C-alpha positions in Angstrom: 41.5 -83.8 -78.9 42.2 -80.3 -80.2 45.0 -79.1 -82.3 46.2 -77.4 -79.3 46.8 -80.4 -77.3 48.7 -82.0 -80.3 51.2 -78.9 -80.4 54.7 -80.0 -79.2 56.5 -77.5 -77.0 60.2 -76.6 -77.4 61.5 -78.0 -73.7 65.1 -77.1 -74.3 64.4 -73.5 -74.2 63.4 -71.8 -70.7 59.7 -71.4 -69.8 58.3 -68.2 -71.0 56.6 -68.0 -67.6 57.7 -69.7 -64.5 56.2 -69.4 -61.1 58.2 -71.0 -58.3 56.7 -71.4 -54.8 54.3 -68.4 -54.9 52.7 -68.1 -51.5 50.1 -65.1 -51.2 48.1 -64.5 -48.0 45.2 -61.8 -47.2 44.7 -61.2 -43.4 46.6 -64.4 -42.6 44.5 -66.5 -44.7 46.4 -68.2 -47.6 45.0 -67.2 -51.1 47.8 -69.1 -53.1 49.9 -71.9 -51.1 53.4 -72.7 -52.4 52.4 -73.1 -56.2 54.7 -73.7 -59.0 53.9 -73.8 -62.7 55.6 -73.4 -66.2 54.2 -72.0 -69.3 56.2 -72.9 -72.3 56.4 -71.0 -75.6 53.4 -71.4 -78.0 51.7 -73.2 -75.0 48.2 -72.5 -73.2 48.1 -73.4 -69.9 44.6 -72.9 -68.1 44.2 -72.3 -64.4 40.6 -74.0 -63.8 38.8 -74.1 -60.4 35.9 -72.8 -58.6 35.5 -68.9 -57.5 37.9 -68.1 -54.4 40.7 -70.9 -55.3 43.4 -68.5 -56.0 43.4 -68.5 -59.8 43.2 -64.7 -60.5 45.4 -64.1 -57.5 48.2 -66.0 -59.3 47.6 -64.3 -62.5 47.7 -61.0 -60.7 51.0 -62.2 -59.4 52.5 -63.3 -62.6 51.5 -59.8 -64.2 53.1 -58.0 -61.3 50.0 -56.3 -59.8 49.9 -58.1 -56.8 53.2 -59.0 -54.8 53.9 -62.7 -53.3 55.0 -63.1 -49.9 57.2 -65.9 -51.0 58.6 -67.4 -54.0 59.8 -65.9 -57.6 58.6 -65.1 -61.0 60.7 -65.6 -64.3 60.0 -64.5 -67.5 62.2 -66.4 -70.3 64.5 -67.7 -67.6 65.2 -64.1 -66.2 64.0 -63.2 -62.6 61.1 -60.5 -62.3 60.2 -60.9 -58.9 62.0 -62.2 -56.0 62.6 -61.0 -52.8 63.3 -57.3 -52.9 63.4 -57.3 -56.7 59.9 -56.6 -58.2 59.5 -55.6 -62.0 56.3 -53.5 -62.6 53.9 -55.1 -65.1 55.2 -53.0 -68.0 58.6 -54.0 -67.8 57.8 -57.7 -67.9 57.1 -58.3 -71.5 53.6 -59.5 -70.6 50.2 -58.7 -72.1 47.1 -58.6 -70.1 43.5 -59.3 -70.7 40.8 -59.1 -68.3 37.1 -59.7 -68.3 36.3 -56.0 -68.6 38.6 -55.4 -71.2 39.5 -52.1 -70.0 39.6 -50.1 -73.2 40.1 -46.4 -72.7 36.5 -45.1 -73.6 38.1 -41.4 -74.7 40.3 -43.1 -77.0 40.0 -44.4 -80.7 40.5 -48.1 -81.4 43.9 -47.2 -82.9 45.0 -45.0 -80.2 43.9 -47.9 -77.7 46.2 -50.3 -79.6 49.0 -47.8 -79.7 48.8 -47.0 -76.0 50.9 -49.7 -75.0 53.6 -49.1 -77.7 54.9 -45.5 -76.6 57.7 -47.1 -74.6 58.9 -49.3 -77.2 58.4 -47.8 -80.7 58.7 -44.5 -82.2 55.7 -42.8 -84.2 56.4 -44.0 -87.6 56.5 -47.8 -85.9 53.8 -47.3 -83.8 51.5 -46.7 -86.9 52.8 -49.5 -88.7 52.1 -52.1 -85.6 48.6 -50.6 -85.2 47.7 -51.1 -88.9 49.4 -54.7 -88.7 47.3 -55.7 -85.6 44.1 -54.4 -86.6 44.5 -56.5 -89.8 45.3 -59.4 -87.6 41.8 -59.0 -85.8 40.0 -57.9 -88.9 39.3 -54.5 -88.0 41.5 -52.8 -90.6 38.4 -50.1 -91.1 38.0 -49.5 -87.5 40.9 -47.3 -86.5 39.0 -44.0 -86.2 35.9 -45.6 -84.1 35.4 -45.4 -80.3 35.1 -48.4 -78.1 31.4 -47.6 -77.4 30.9 -48.1 -81.2 31.9 -51.4 -81.6 29.9 -54.9 -80.6 31.4 -56.7 -77.7 33.1 -59.3 -80.1 34.8 -56.2 -81.6 35.9 -54.7 -78.4 37.6 -58.0 -77.3 39.4 -58.1 -80.6 40.6 -54.6 -79.9 41.9 -55.7 -76.5 43.5 -58.6 -78.0 45.4 -56.4 -80.6 46.4 -53.9 -77.8 47.9 -56.7 -75.8 49.7 -58.3 -78.6 51.3 -55.2 -80.3 54.0 -54.8 -78.1 54.7 -58.6 -78.8 54.8 -59.7 -75.3 56.5 -63.1 -74.3 53.5 -64.1 -71.8 49.9 -63.4 -72.5 47.7 -63.5 -69.3 43.9 -63.9 -69.6 41.3 -63.6 -66.8 37.9 -65.0 -68.1 37.9 -62.5 -71.2 35.4 -64.6 -73.0 32.7 -65.0 -70.3 30.5 -62.2 -71.3 29.8 -63.5 -74.8 26.8 -65.6 -75.8 28.2 -69.2 -76.8 28.3 -68.6 -80.5 30.4 -65.7 -80.2 32.4 -66.8 -77.4 33.3 -69.8 -79.6 34.1 -67.6 -82.7 36.1 -65.2 -80.8 37.9 -67.4 -78.4 39.2 -69.6 -81.5 40.4 -66.6 -83.5 42.3 -65.3 -80.4 43.8 -68.5 -79.5 45.2 -68.9 -83.3 46.7 -65.4 -83.2 48.5 -66.1 -79.6 50.0 -69.2 -80.7 51.3 -67.7 -83.9 52.8 -64.9 -82.0 54.7 -67.9 -80.0 53.9 -66.2 -76.5 53.1 -68.4 -73.5 49.6 -68.1 -72.4 48.2 -68.4 -68.9 44.4 -68.4 -69.1 42.1 -68.4 -65.9 38.8 -69.7 -66.2 36.1 -71.6 -64.0 34.7 -73.3 -67.2 35.9 -76.6 -67.7 34.4 -76.8 -71.3 36.6 -73.8 -72.1 39.9 -75.3 -70.4 39.1 -78.5 -72.1 38.8 -76.6 -75.8 41.6 -74.2 -75.4 44.4 -75.7 -73.1 47.5 -77.8 -73.8 47.7 -78.4 -70.2 45.2 -77.9 -67.5 46.2 -76.9 -63.9 43.3 -77.6 -61.5 43.3 -75.6 -58.5 41.7 -75.9 -55.2 42.3 -73.7 -52.0 45.2 -71.9 -53.4 47.1 -75.0 -54.6 47.4 -76.8 -58.0 45.9 -80.5 -57.4 46.4 -82.0 -60.6 48.1 -80.9 -63.6 48.2 -82.5 -67.2 46.9 -82.5 -70.7 43.2 -82.4 -70.8 42.6 -85.6 -72.0 44.8 -87.1 -68.7 43.1 -84.7 -66.2 39.6 -85.6 -67.3 40.1 -89.7 -67.7 42.8 -90.0 -64.7 41.1 -87.3 -62.2 43.3 -87.4 -59.0 40.3 -87.6 -56.6 36.7 -87.5 -56.5 36.2 -83.7 -56.7 38.5 -83.4 -59.6 36.4 -86.1 -61.5 33.2 -84.0 -60.5 34.4 -80.6 -61.6 34.1 -81.9 -65.3 31.0 -83.3 -65.2 28.1 -84.9 -62.8 28.9 -88.1 -61.4 26.9 -91.3 -60.3 28.4 -92.9 -57.1 28.0 -96.2 -56.2 29.1 -97.1 -52.7 30.6 -100.7 -51.6 33.0 -102.2 -49.1 36.4 -103.9 -49.8 36.4 -107.7 -48.9 39.4 -109.7 -50.1 40.6 -106.8 -52.1 37.3 -106.8 -54.2 34.3 -104.6 -54.1 30.7 -106.1 -54.4 28.3 -104.0 -56.3 24.9 -104.5 -58.1 27.0 -104.5 -61.0 29.5 -107.0 -60.5 32.7 -107.5 -58.5 35.4 -104.7 -58.8 39.0 -105.6 -57.9 40.5 -103.0 -55.7 43.8 -104.5 -54.9 45.3 -101.0 -53.5 42.5 -100.8 -50.7 42.4 -102.5 -47.3 39.6 -104.9 -46.3 36.4 -103.0 -44.6 37.3 -99.9 -46.2 34.4 -97.6 -47.8 34.6 -97.3 -51.5 33.0 -94.8 -53.9 32.9 -96.0 -57.3 32.2 -93.0 -59.7 30.9 -93.3 -63.1 29.7 -90.2 -65.5 26.2 -90.3 -66.7 27.2 -90.8 -70.3 28.9 -94.0 -69.6 26.1 -96.0 -68.5 24.0 -98.1 -70.8 20.2 -98.4 -70.7 17.7 -100.6 -72.1 14.1 -101.8 -71.4 13.3 -104.6 -69.4 11.2 -106.8 -71.4 11.4 -109.9 -69.6 15.2 -110.7 -69.3 18.3 -109.3 -69.7 19.3 -107.9 -73.1 22.0 -110.1 -74.3 24.1 -107.1 -75.7 24.4 -105.7 -72.2 26.3 -108.7 -71.0 29.5 -107.2 -73.0 29.5 -104.7 -70.2 29.4 -107.0 -66.9 26.4 -107.9 -64.7 23.5 -105.6 -65.2 21.1 -104.2 -62.5 17.7 -103.5 -62.8 15.7 -100.0 -61.8 12.5 -98.0 -62.5 12.4 -94.7 -64.4 11.8 -91.6 -62.0 12.3 -88.9 -64.8 13.2 -88.4 -68.1 14.2 -85.0 -69.8 15.3 -83.8 -73.2 18.3 -81.5 -72.7 19.0 -80.4 -76.4 21.7 -82.9 -77.5 20.9 -85.8 -75.6 18.2 -87.4 -72.9 19.0 -87.6 -69.2 16.7 -90.5 -67.7 17.0 -91.2 -63.9 16.5 -94.6 -62.9 16.1 -95.8 -59.1 17.8 -98.9 -58.5 16.1 -102.0 -57.0 18.9 -102.8 -54.9 19.0 -99.8 -52.6 16.5 -97.2 -54.2 19.6 -94.9 -55.3 19.2 -93.0 -58.2 21.7 -93.3 -61.1 21.7 -90.7 -64.0 22.0 -91.9 -67.5 22.8 -89.7 -70.8 21.7 -90.9 -74.1 22.8 -89.2 -77.0 19.2 -89.0 -78.7 15.8 -88.3 -77.9 14.0 -90.7 -75.5 11.8 -90.0 -72.8 10.5 -93.4 -71.2 7.6 -93.0 -69.0 8.1 -92.8 -65.1 7.9 -96.3 -63.5 9.1 -98.1 -66.7 11.5 -100.9 -65.8 15.0 -100.6 -67.1 18.1 -102.3 -67.2 21.5 -100.6 -66.7 25.1 -101.6 -67.1 28.3 -99.7 -66.6 31.4 -99.4 -68.7 34.2 -100.5 -66.4 36.8 -99.0 -68.1 35.5 -95.4 -67.4 35.0 -96.3 -63.6 36.9 -94.4 -61.0 37.3 -95.9 -57.6 38.0 -93.6 -54.5 38.3 -94.6 -50.8 35.3 -92.5 -49.1 36.9 -89.1 -48.1 35.8 -89.5 -44.1 38.2 -92.5 -43.8 41.2 -91.2 -46.0 42.1 -87.7 -46.9 44.6 -89.1 -49.8 42.9 -90.4 -52.6 44.7 -92.6 -55.5 42.1 -93.6 -58.0 42.7 -95.8 -61.1 40.3 -97.3 -63.6 38.3 -100.2 -62.2 39.9 -103.4 -63.3 
């Protein structure tokens, strides 16, 4: 867990940003549906979800560039949008960073940073603030350059300095790091996060990348169809997903099907207790590829595998090395279904090789099949 996840948020103060019952529709189709969300001082909350789920619309409502049909927006406990009251973005003490960065090409770096200070500072103070924030983003000697003379990472840091120089209470960021390669993205993202934390602003970040959300967020708000379906610390959202879709958003899943009898579900890997599900209900047991164990079949069940419950046998269909791990696909003897296994080293067994597989029960999730129930209450299999 990152340092950000360990940060304590002052719950006695009002949230830096509070969205309450926000609803937005376009041509009668809801884009955001009764969404409520708080962001505390020094807290990073990520809106995570697929394209079209309402993340950017929510951010635009918070910024004031989109107006909600119902609900209200508060900054530091003060209403900035509700009913007939609607403050424009420049009056909300909100900093904005978007994917295209939106730097003014005809202005120098220093002039770009000073642009947002015109309403709140005199010429002398503006110069001091520009110098301060150029130093904070490691660009002290770049004030007279123009945006086209900078690298992508340098432009991003200018946009960050411009957003932070007015000392906003809330930072809103819409996929600002998505255009960078992995190495540069990590460097710029971590530096940006540390500065925003030091400023004490609340930060609402939109991303479709679960790895980015896990890396940056104190809390993740998982969105689907305009609603927050689950919110919590990254560890909780990852390890206790609210449903199969939530679990699958963070990684590939293996699905083992079964039917409940006497509050138990029989599988090739042994019985699973399913006391919350009624008899004859169809069940999906989900497990991530890294939580299966695989060993060659050399004439008997390897003794070490018995620690993980009953093993099941299959044959290798395909094996690939994927950089940090090997991905092995195994067709199971009991029904022909293919399970994927990640092993954290290079190992490429030949297709057709017989293997034993076992699963970590404490890493399994049990869900009713969606066709029988739209409300899934998962729990770690016992």
